[in-house]
C-alpha positions as CSV (number, residue, x, y, z in Angstrom):
1,M,73.9,91.0,107.0
2,R,75.2,93.7,106.1
3,V,76.9,93.8,102.8
4,V,80.4,95.6,102.0
5,E,79.8,96.0,98.1
6,V,83.0,95.9,96.5
7,P,83.7,97.5,93.2
8,K,84.5,96.1,89.6
9,S,87.4,97.8,89.5
10,L,89.8,97.6,93.1
11,D,93.0,99.2,93.0
12,Y,94.5,101.7,94.9
13,R,92.7,104.4,92.8
14,S,89.1,102.7,94.3
15,V,90.0,101.4,98.0
16,E,88.3,104.4,99.5
17,T,84.8,103.0,98.3
18,V,85.6,100.0,100.8
19,Y,87.4,102.0,103.2
20,E,83.8,104.2,104.1
21,Q,81.7,101.4,104.2
22,I,83.3,99.5,106.9
23,G,83.5,102.5,108.1
24,A,79.8,102.5,108.4
25,T,79.3,98.6,109.3
26,G,79.5,98.9,113.4
27,R,79.0,95.2,115.0
28,G,77.3,92.2,113.3
29,P,77.8,89.8,110.5
30,V,79.3,91.4,106.9
31,L,79.3,90.0,103.9
32,F,82.4,91.6,101.5
33,D,80.7,90.5,97.9
34,V,83.1,90.5,95.5
35,R,80.6,88.4,92.8
36,R,81.2,91.5,90.1
37,L,84.9,92.0,90.4
38,Q,86.8,92.1,87.1
39,W,90.3,93.4,88.4
40,I,92.2,93.8,91.7
41,D,95.5,94.6,92.4
42,P,97.8,94.0,95.1
43,N,96.3,97.2,97.2
44,G,92.9,95.5,96.9
45,M,93.6,92.2,97.7
46,L,95.7,93.4,100.7
47,L,93.2,96.3,101.5
48,L,90.4,93.5,101.3
49,L,92.8,91.1,104.2
50,A,92.9,94.2,106.4
51,A,89.1,95.4,106.4
52,G,87.9,91.5,107.4
53,K,90.4,91.5,109.9
54,A,89.3,94.8,111.8
55,L,86.0,93.6,110.7
56,A,87.1,90.4,112.9
57,G,88.3,92.6,115.9
58,R,85.1,93.7,116.8
59,G,83.8,90.3,117.4
60,T,82.4,88.4,114.3
61,Q,84.4,86.6,111.7
62,P,83.1,88.4,108.4
63,R,82.3,86.0,105.0
64,I,83.6,87.0,101.5
65,S,82.0,85.7,98.2
66,L,84.0,84.3,95.6
67,P,84.6,86.2,92.2
68,E,82.4,84.8,89.2
69,H,84.9,85.9,86.2
70,P,87.5,83.0,86.3
71,E,90.3,85.1,85.3
72,V,89.7,87.3,88.2
73,L,89.3,84.2,90.9
74,S,92.6,82.7,89.2
75,Y,94.6,85.3,89.7
76,M,93.8,85.6,92.7
77,D,94.3,82.2,94.1
78,R,97.8,82.4,91.7
79,M,98.5,85.3,94.6
80,G,98.0,83.5,97.6
81,F,94.8,85.7,98.4
82,F,92.7,82.9,99.2
83,Q,95.3,81.1,101.1
84,A,95.9,84.7,103.7
85,A,92.0,85.0,103.4
86,A,91.3,81.9,105.1
87,E,92.9,83.2,108.3
88,V,90.2,86.3,108.2
89,F,87.1,85.4,106.3
90,D,84.6,82.7,106.2
91,V,84.9,82.3,102.5
92,A,81.7,82.0,100.7
93,G,82.0,78.7,97.8
94,R,84.6,76.2,96.9
95,I,87.6,77.1,94.9
96,R,89.3,74.8,92.3
97,R,93.2,75.2,92.5
98,R,94.8,75.7,89.5
99,R,97.7,77.1,90.7
100,R,100.9,77.9,88.1
101,A,104.4,79.6,87.8
102,A,103.9,83.4,86.0
103,S,106.5,85.3,85.0
104,D,104.8,88.7,86.0
105,V,104.1,87.9,89.8
106,L,107.3,89.5,92.0
107,L,106.0,88.1,95.1
108,E,102.8,85.9,96.4
109,I,101.0,88.0,99.1
110,T,103.2,86.7,102.4
111,S,102.6,87.9,106.2
112,V,105.3,89.9,107.9
113,A,105.6,89.6,111.5
114,T,109.5,89.3,112.6
115,N,113.2,90.0,110.8
116,A,113.6,86.4,109.4
117,D,109.9,87.5,107.3
118,V,111.7,90.8,105.7
119,H,115.0,88.1,105.0
120,D,112.2,85.4,103.4
121,V,110.4,88.1,101.3
122,V,113.7,89.7,99.5
123,D,115.1,86.3,98.9
124,R,112.2,85.4,96.9
125,V,111.9,88.1,95.2
126,Q,115.6,88.7,94.2
127,S,115.6,86.1,91.3
128,R,112.6,87.2,89.8
129,A,112.9,91.3,90.1
130,G,115.9,91.4,87.9
131,A,113.8,89.9,84.9
132,I,110.9,92.1,85.6
133,L,112.9,95.4,86.4
134,S,115.4,94.7,83.6
135,R,113.3,93.8,80.4
136,T,110.2,94.9,81.1
137,L,110.5,97.9,82.9
138,R,114.1,98.3,81.4
139,Y,115.6,99.3,84.5
140,P,119.5,98.7,84.6
141,V,120.3,95.6,86.0
142,S,122.2,97.3,89.3
143,S,118.4,98.5,89.9
144,V,117.9,95.0,91.3
145,V,120.0,95.8,94.7
146,Q,118.0,99.1,95.1
147,F,114.7,97.4,94.5
148,C,115.5,94.8,97.3
149,V,115.9,97.6,99.8
150,V,112.9,99.3,98.7
151,L,111.6,96.6,99.5
152,S,112.9,95.2,102.6
153,E,112.2,99.3,104.1
154,V,108.8,99.0,103.5
155,C,108.6,95.7,105.1
156,Q,110.6,96.6,108.1
157,N,108.3,99.5,108.5
158,I,105.7,97.0,109.6
159,I,108.4,95.8,112.4
160,E,109.2,99.0,114.1
161,H,106.9,101.0,113.5
162,A,103.3,98.9,113.6
163,D,103.5,96.7,116.6
164,A,101.0,94.1,115.0
165,P,101.6,92.1,111.6
166,G,101.2,92.7,108.0
167,W,101.3,91.6,104.3
168,V,103.3,92.4,101.1
169,A,102.6,91.5,97.5
170,A,104.0,92.5,94.5
171,Q,103.1,92.0,91.4
172,A,104.1,93.8,87.2
173,Y,101.1,94.7,85.0
174,D,100.7,96.3,81.2
175,W,99.1,99.0,82.2
176,K,98.2,100.4,78.1
177,R,94.7,101.8,78.6
178,R,95.9,103.7,81.6
179,L,99.3,104.7,81.1
180,G,100.7,102.8,77.9
181,R,103.1,101.3,79.4
182,H,104.5,98.3,82.0
183,V,104.0,98.9,85.9
184,A,105.1,97.2,88.5
185,V,103.1,97.6,92.2
186,I,104.2,96.8,95.9
187,A,101.3,96.8,97.9
188,V,102.2,96.8,102.0
189,S,99.5,97.0,104.4
190,D,99.6,96.7,108.2
191,L,96.8,97.3,111.2
192,G,99.1,98.9,114.1
193,R,98.9,101.9,115.2
194,G,99.3,103.6,112.1
195,F,101.8,106.6,111.8
196,R,100.2,109.1,114.5
197,A,100.4,106.9,117.2
198,S,104.2,105.8,116.2
199,L,105.3,109.4,116.6
200,Q,103.6,111.0,119.2
201,D,105.6,110.3,121.9
202,E,108.5,112.0,120.4
203,H,106.8,114.8,118.3
204,A,103.3,115.6,119.1
205,A,104.4,118.6,121.6
206,R,106.2,120.4,119.0
207,F,103.6,120.8,116.4
208,G,100.6,121.5,119.6
209,D,97.0,121.8,118.3
210,R,97.7,120.5,114.1
211,W,99.3,117.2,115.8
212,G,96.8,114.7,113.6
213,D,97.5,112.0,111.0
214,A,98.0,113.8,108.3
215,T,100.6,116.1,110.4
216,A,102.3,112.6,111.1
217,L,102.5,111.8,107.8
218,E,103.7,115.0,107.0
219,A,106.3,114.9,109.3
220,A,107.7,110.9,108.5
221,F,107.1,111.8,104.9
222,L,108.3,115.3,104.5
223,L,110.4,116.2,107.0
224,G,112.3,112.6,107.7
225,L,111.2,112.8,111.7
226,T,111.2,108.7,113.2
227,R,109.9,107.9,116.7
228,F,113.5,107.2,117.4
229,P,115.3,110.2,119.6
230,D,118.9,109.1,118.2
231,T,119.7,110.4,115.1
232,G,119.8,108.4,112.1
233,R,117.9,105.6,113.2
234,G,114.1,105.3,111.1
235,Q,115.5,106.6,108.0
236,G,113.4,104.2,106.0
237,I,111.0,106.3,104.2
238,Q,113.3,109.1,103.4
239,Q,115.5,106.5,101.4
240,I,112.9,105.0,100.1
241,R,111.1,108.2,98.5
242,K,114.5,109.4,97.1
243,Q,115.1,105.7,95.4
244,I,111.6,106.1,93.7
245,G,112.0,109.8,92.6
246,R,114.9,108.6,90.8
247,W,112.9,106.2,88.7
248,N,109.7,108.7,88.6
249,G,107.8,106.4,90.4
250,M,104.5,106.6,92.8
251,L,104.5,106.7,96.1
252,S,101.6,107.2,98.6
253,I,101.0,106.4,102.3
254,R,97.7,105.8,103.9
255,S,97.5,106.0,107.5
256,G,94.5,107.0,110.1
257,T,92.2,109.4,108.6
258,A,95.1,110.9,105.1
259,R,96.8,109.8,102.9
260,I,100.0,111.5,101.4
261,A,102.1,110.8,97.7
262,D,104.8,111.6,95.9
263,N,103.4,111.5,92.1
264,P,105.4,111.9,89.4
265,D,104.0,113.6,86.0
266,W,101.8,110.4,84.7
267,S,99.6,110.7,87.8
268,S,96.7,113.1,88.9
269,R,96.1,112.1,92.3
270,P,96.3,115.4,95.1
271,P,100.2,114.9,96.8
272,L,97.7,115.2,100.6
273,E,94.2,114.2,101.5
274,E,92.4,114.9,104.8
275,G,89.6,113.9,106.3
276,L,89.5,110.2,105.0
277,T,87.6,107.5,106.5
278,P,89.0,106.1,110.2
279,F,91.4,102.9,109.2
280,P,94.1,101.2,111.1
281,G,97.5,101.0,110.8
282,A,98.9,101.8,107.4
283,Q,98.6,101.2,103.8
284,I,101.9,101.9,101.3
285,N,101.5,102.0,97.6
286,I,104.7,102.1,95.4
287,V,104.1,101.9,91.2
288,L,107.1,102.0,89.0
289,A,106.3,103.0,85.7
290,E,108.0,101.2,83.1
291,R,111.0,103.7,81.5
292,L,110.4,105.6,78.1
293,A,113.0,104.8,75.4
């Protein structure tokens, strides 16, 4: 049995270590070893689900162990990870469910496959977003509407471009050591066609030999190109970029073998990364930081 060693901390900064192992697994039984996990965010949880489902598509249901750290186990349960994981993994161990309400959870892991799912996501988040955005991140009360629009657009991206189901999750944290302030993290993941395949028919010819995952991301992210031939449709990514920029937040998209990002002054990640381990679909990460006085 091949073992995928999950690092102690799994978030948007460390997910590549898992992508690399997934790319080298081949066929046969696979175990995701998360026993030593001490920290995980929505990006990390959605990565595990997407990676497990990708491997399941090769013909074998992967297994996943349980984290030994009780707080991590409780948090993942509270975010609905194990409920979602039961449809993907053979879960090795029994979970003593102790679900409890938590004001810092914006949205538990939620499957998105239809427009009705998107509406449900927005309805569930509206009541929680007000308190977190205004009290925790110090955003104006009016930002709740814009936040829900952003959330709706990233979920809609799954339906319109992926042609496959996906997941969304959101959480607020206190990044004292990393940033010295609170943040809200929104993660979206799907195993669909990815940006390159979605834009291929409409735009590949104009880029010629340059066409690839990175070029497709630049076309959508920087130029606002979409798979729709008619003007005005599919402008969700551009609208998201503008709003996240107004909030001095971070937006990154990984698709295929590339990642592109709008980075604020508090982030040091490169704006474009190429030659990454191939992975299907798209993963979107948004981080909104607390406004400074």
